[in-house]
N, C-alpha and C positions, 0 to 999 in steps of 0.2 A: 712579163708585158713591158714594152717596149713606151722608153717617156717620148720618143718622137710620136710616137699616136694618138696619146693623152694628148701632147700640146697640136695638136694638130685638129682633134676629132671634134666638127659641128656641133654634133650634138652635146659637147661640154660647153657650149658660145665662142668657140674661137671662128667665128666667121670670118669671109674674106673682108670683110668691112671693118672688122678690131685688128684682123691681120696686118690688113695696108692704111689702117691710120695707125699702129705702132710702127711699123718700119720709118711711115715719112716721119715721125716725132723721135726717131731715134736718127736717120737720115739729116732732120734737123739740126737734131744734138737739146729738143724741148721736153723737158723731164716729163716723164710719162711711167705707171705705176705697171709696175710687171704681170705679164698675162696670169701667172697663178694666184697675184693678190688682185687684180680684175674678178676672177672667179669666188673670192671669197666676200668680197664687197658685192657680190651678186645673192650668195647665198645669206648675208647678212639681211639684204633688203625683203629676200622671200620670207627667212626667218619673224621680222618684224612689218614687215607688210606697214613702211610708213605714209599717213595721208599726208606727209609732207619732208621731203629734203630739199636742205641745200648742201650743197657741194663750192668748198673756199678756194680757188683756183682752176680754174678750168684746164689751165694749160692745150693741149693738145685735142683735148675733147674727148680721150681715150677711155681714161679712169668714168667718164659720164656713160659710155656708149653701156660699161657693166651695171653702171647702176639702174641707169635703162628695163636689162633685161628683164626681170621679176617685177616692174615696176606698178603698184596696184593700178585697175584701171580706176581714172578719176584722179591722182595724182601726178603734180608737176615736180622738174626740180627747177628748183631756181639756181644757176650757177654762175658766179664770179669770177670775171678775168678782168686784169689790169691793164693789161695788153692791148694796145689800139689792133693790133694785127691779129692777133690769135682771137677776138670778141669779133672780129669779119670771119672769121672761117668758120666761129663757129656757129654763128647767125646762120649763117647757109650751111652746116653741116646738122645742124638742127632742126632747119626748117621740117615745121609738118609732124615734126615731135613735142611731147607733154614735157619741153624743155625751156624755161624762159632765161634767157644767155642774159648777164647782167656789166653793163664795163663800167669803174672805178673801185674804188679802196674796197675791203672788206671790211675793215675799224666805221667807215663811214656809216656803211651798209646794217652792219646790227646796232648802230648806237639808235639811228633812224627808221630801224625797221618792227614795226609793230603784229607782225607774223611770230609764230611758234612753229619749232618742226622737231618733227616726231626720229629724224638722222642728220647728223650733222656729218659730211668726210670734211677734213683738215687735214690738205693737201698744197700752201701755200708757202710764200718765203718765212723760212723756219725762224729767223728774226722776232718773229709778229705771234710769236705761240702763247708767250706767254701775258700777254696785254689782251690777245683777243681772246684767251680761254675766259675771264668773267663775263665778257660781253656775248660767247656762244652760252654761255651756264645759262644764261637769262633769256634767252629764246631756244634755249631745249625744254622739251615739252617731260612732263614728269615717267621716268620708263625709256625715254629716248635714248641713241646711241651717240657717243662722240666717237667718231673713227678717226685717227691717225695715222700719217704713213711717217719713214723716213726717220725712226723714233731713235734711230743708234746713227743717226749722220752720217752715215759712210759717206757718202757721195763729200761731205766735204770734205776728204784726207784728213783725219782728226789727229796725224800722226804727225805733232808740233807745239814745239815748245809753248807757244803763244796761242791758245785756244782762239780761233774765228768767232764774233760774236754769237752767230745761227749757234756754235755748239753748246754755246752758255747757254744762251735762250732754251735747245734744248732740252738741260741738267736744268735751268726753274720750273719748264713746263712739268716736265716729268715730276717735281717733286711735288708742285703745286698741287696736281693731280694724287699724289699719293697722301698726301695733306686735309687735300679737299673731302667736305663732310657730304656733300653732295654729289658722289661718285661711288660707285663700284669698278673696281680699273681691273683691268686683265690686259698682261699684256705678254706679247713674243715677242722670240731671239730673231724667227727667223724674216726671211729676203731684208728689208735694211731695218727693220724694228716696227713692228707695230702696234699701235693701244688703242682698246676700245674702252668706255665707259661709259655705262652706264647711269644714268641721272637717278637718285633716290627719292 
């Protein structure tokens, strides 16, 4: 089996819309999940059938497209973006799709949000992860999933004498997840490190 075939088969969700958006993100140096991880997100949505879904960090909107693929009818995605230009682009991209694009700070949103979510995808500024965790936990339904990308932080160029604040934050976040009584934790070293926590 040829790898190129797998990465271009529209039957697996690799549509022209996905491809164009991914290439645009790479060109503009906007962080985007890898296509294989996009499929993983679609798989989780298909298995969980969330009635409500929160994405923290819209970016180019590429990951949102994968989350939409098997989104149950009647469910909407709330995606939060604090970059004004990306927010405006997402508004246009998801026009007439079940996506509510919110402009603002994730911490403030979580503090003021009265809604609970069956799935949360966290792919925002890494140094914020530890302080966002308790807020996400409060908003996550029992049995719901917290999905986290870039746990290994390879994109942060970790080979340095003094770790970046984001590297320390990822370590603290990982330890907090493992020691939490609220989650069953599953971690994978493939891609740039993936963590899935199921709230119990």
